[in-house]
C-alpha positions in Angstrom: 116.3 88.7 -36.9 116.5 91.0 -40.0 113.8 92.6 -42.0 113.1 92.5 -45.8 115.0 95.1 -47.8 111.9 95.9 -49.8 108.9 95.9 -47.5 110.6 95.9 -44.0 108.6 92.8 -43.0 110.4 90.7 -40.3 112.2 87.7 -41.8 111.9 85.3 -38.8 113.0 82.2 -40.6 115.9 83.8 -42.5 114.3 83.1 -45.8 116.1 84.0 -49.1 112.9 85.4 -50.5 110.6 87.5 -48.4 107.5 85.6 -47.3 105.5 88.8 -47.5 106.4 90.5 -50.8 108.2 87.7 -52.6 111.3 89.7 -53.5 114.9 89.0 -52.4 115.0 89.5 -48.6 118.6 90.7 -48.4 120.9 92.7 -50.7 123.6 90.8 -52.5 126.9 90.4 -50.7 129.0 89.8 -53.7 129.0 91.2 -57.2 128.5 89.1 -60.3 131.4 90.8 -62.1 134.2 88.5 -63.1 137.2 88.6 -65.4 136.5 86.6 -68.6 139.2 84.9 -70.8 139.2 82.6 -73.7 136.0 81.2 -75.1 132.7 82.9 -74.3 131.6 79.9 -72.2 134.6 79.6 -70.0 134.8 81.9 -67.0 137.7 82.5 -64.7 137.4 84.3 -61.4 140.8 85.6 -60.3 141.8 86.7 -56.9 145.1 88.7 -56.8 147.4 88.2 -53.8 151.0 88.8 -53.1 151.5 86.0 -50.6 153.8 83.0 -51.5 152.4 79.5 -51.6 154.4 78.5 -48.5 153.1 81.5 -46.5 149.5 80.8 -47.6 149.8 77.1 -46.6 151.3 77.9 -43.2 148.6 80.5 -42.5 145.8 78.0 -43.4 147.5 75.3 -41.2 147.8 77.7 -38.3 144.2 78.8 -38.6 143.0 75.2 -38.7 145.1 74.2 -35.7 143.9 77.2 -33.7 140.2 76.3 -34.5 140.8 72.7 -33.3 142.5 73.9 -30.1 139.6 76.3 -29.4 137.1 73.5 -29.9 139.0 71.1 -27.6 139.4 73.8 -24.9 135.6 74.5 -25.0 134.7 70.8 -24.4 134.0 69.9 -20.7 136.2 67.3 -19.1 
């Protein structure tokens, strides 16, 4: 259980807004900064990475398979 960042009131239900003071209960985890291109209304968020498409796909497939194997191993027989 965490407390509100403003009034330090316990946030038992994990609410987005504090039930005591009404402000945001937790600080933001991500910034709202993004790289803009083209028209004013179009927004593009870019994540830079130096991994090839093949390496990225194999890593995702490996992680997915590991998660499935862990779930299967945790199930009782």
